[in-house]
SEDREN-463319 format. One record per residue (C-alpha): z, x, y. Coordinates in steps of 0.2 Angstrom, whole numbers, plus 5000, padded with zeros to 4 digits. Layout:
# residues N
ZXY;...
# end
This chain:
# residues 350
550354975333;550854845320;551054665324;552954685322;553054825334;551854725346;553054575346;554754695348;553754765362;553554605370;555254555367;555854705375;554854665391;555354495392;557154535391;557054665403;556154535414;557454415411;558954545415;557954595430;558054415437;559854365432;560554535441;561454475456;560554495473;561454585489;561854435501;562654445518;564454445515;565054405533;565154265544;563354175544;562854145563;561354045572;560154135580;559854035596;558053995602;557654025619;556553885629;554953855622;555353915604;555853775592;557353805581;557153965569;557353935550;558154075541;557954125522;559454055511;559554225502;559554325519;560654215531;560954305547;562754375551;563254495565;563654635554;561754635546;561054605564;561754755570;561554865555;559754815557;559654855574;560355035570;559155055555;557654995567;557855135578;558355275564;557255425563;557955485547;556955355538;555455445540;555155605531;555055725543;556355635554;555255605568;555055425569;555755245567;555155065567;555355075585;553955225587;552655105584;553654945591;554355025605;555354895616;554554965633;552854905626;553454735622;553854795605;552154835601;551255005603;550455075618;549155195609;547655105602;548155175583;549855225579;550355405574;551255445559;552155605552;551155755552;550055685566;549155555555;548155415564;548355245558;546755125557;547554985565;548454945582;550154895578;550654715584;552154665592;553654625582;554254495596;554154315589;553454385572;554854285564;553854115565;552354205558;552054155540;551554305534;551554485543;550154605546;548454605553;547854565535;549354455529;549854555516;551654535517;552454365514;553954385524;554954505537;555954585523;554454625514;553554695528;555054795533;554954905517;553054935520;552755075534;554455185528;553355215511;551755225519;550955385519;549955375536;551555315544;553455365540;552855435523;554655425515;554855345497;556155215496;557155315485;557355465496;557655345511;559055265502;559655445497;559855475514;560755345519;561955345504;562455515509;562955475526;564855395525;564555295542;563055215534;563955165518;565455095528;564154995539;563254935523;564854885515;565354785530;563754695530;563454665511;565054705503;565554855492;564154955483;562755075484;561455055498;559954985489;558054965498;558254775498;559954785507;558954895520;557554775521;558654615523;559654695537;558054775547;557454585544;558854505551;558854605567;556954565569;557354395568;558354405584;556854475593;556354285599;555654295616;555354145627;555954065645;554354115651;553554055667;552453935656;553853885647;554953825663;553253755668;552853665652;554453615643;555753645659;554653535671;554753665684;553253645694;553453805704;553653915688;551853955687;550654015701;549053885705;548054025697;549054015681;549053815681;547153815682;547153955669;548153835657;546853695659;545253805656;546353875641;546653695633;544953635637;543753625622;542253635631;542853785643;543953895637;544253825618;545753935618;546953825610;545953795593;546753955588;548253985598;548953815600;550153755612;551753675610;553553705605;553053695587;551953835588;553053955596;551954115595;550354035603;549454055586;548953955572;549454055557;547654075550;546354205548;544654215559;543154345561;542854345580;541754485579;542854625583;542854785575;540954825573;540154975572;538655015583;537454955570;538354795568;539254825553;541154785549;542154935551;543754845543;543654695530;545354625535;545854475526;544654515512;545554665507;546854525501;546054385495;544254465490;543454295497;541854325505;542454205519;543754315525;542654475527;543254535545;544454395546;546254445554;547754355558;547754255575;549054365584;550454305596;550054275614;551754275621;552154445631;550454485628;550354555646;551554685639;550654745623;548954815627;547654865619;547054715610;546354665594;546554735578;545654895583;546454915598;544854925608;545054795623;546154895635;546554745647;546754555646;545154555657;544254645643;544754515630;544254375641;542654445644;542454475626;542754295621;541654235636;540354335628;540554245611;541054405602;539954495591;538854425580;538954455560;538754355546;540554305544;540954255563;542054105564;541053955569;542253915583;541654085593;540354045605;539754085622;540854015636;540053975655;541654035665;541454105684;542454275688;543654155697;544054065682;544254215670;545454265683;546354115680;546354135662;547154315665;548454245676;548954105663;549054235649;550254345661;551354175663;551654195644;552754355648;554654295643;556254365642;556654515632;558254475621;559854555625;560454695613;558754745607;558654905613;559255065605;561155055600;562455155608;
# end
C-alpha cells in the first residue's frame, strides 16, 4: 500500500469514527422521574444519557423477564437473577442455553446500581454495559445482539413500547440495554431491621444477638468485617467497591481455579481477586462466594474465622479470628438483619 493509500485509509477511519460519535444516541423521551431510595440507602445518581422514566422502567421490566432474548426461548435475565431468591441464583452455577454450565455464581442485582462496576471481575463499567453481556454470552443466553433486536423489531407490541420509551425509530441494542438498566436501578432494597435500628433509631428492630453481631462485625480486632464491607449510608451495599483475594476458589492442590480481576487488568496483584459483594439481603442469596462453594451463612463465617485459604495473593486483611460458637452465631444473626424490603413492581409484569 502506497503512502497516499495509507493516508486515505486513515482519513476514512477517522471520518467513520467522527460520524459514529456524532450520531444521535437514543435517550428516553418521557418525563424523567426520581427513583426514591429506601431507608439506609443514599440518593441514587443516574446517568445523564439514560435518565429513568416510567416508560423505560416498564419496558426494562418486561425485557428482564423476556425469554425470547435467549437462543431457544427458554431463558431470561430473571432465570439467573430470580426475584424469589433475592434476584440471585440459588444454584451454585447458572445453567445456560443447552444446559451449559457457567463458571461463577450469579450475584444479586439488588442494589447493583450503587456498584461502580459490574460482574465479579468488574469487566463492565455500567449497568447498561452489563445488560448486553449475558444475552450474547454463548454459555448463557447465546443470542447475538442482532438476532435479539431482530426478534423485538418483529413484535408490534415491542415496537410500540420502544417508541413510547425512546421515540419513533427502530429498536436497537443500546435502547434495549438502557431500558433493562433503568429497571435494574429500581431494584433497591433497604429498610432492613439493621436500617431501622442504625438509621431509624428503632432500638427493638434488631434482636440482642444481631446487635452483638454488629459489634463483632464492626470491631477490627474481632470480626474485622467492615474493613471491606463498610457500614454507613454512603456505603449502601455494605461493600468497598474493590477487589480482594480471600482464598476462595482454590482446588485441592491449593491452586487458583479462577484468576478473577487479573483477567481484566493483567496485574499480578489481582490474581484470584473478586469484587466485594453486597451483604444486603444476603440471607436470601445463598450459595456464597464467586464459586458458590459456601452453602450457608454459617459456612461463610467459619471460612473467614479460619482466615480463608492461603495462597501467594491472599489479601493482607485476611487473618484467623478468635470467635466462639456463640459469637459466630451472633454474626449470622446480624447478617440476617440485613434483609430489606423487595421493591414493589419488581416481579414479572402481568
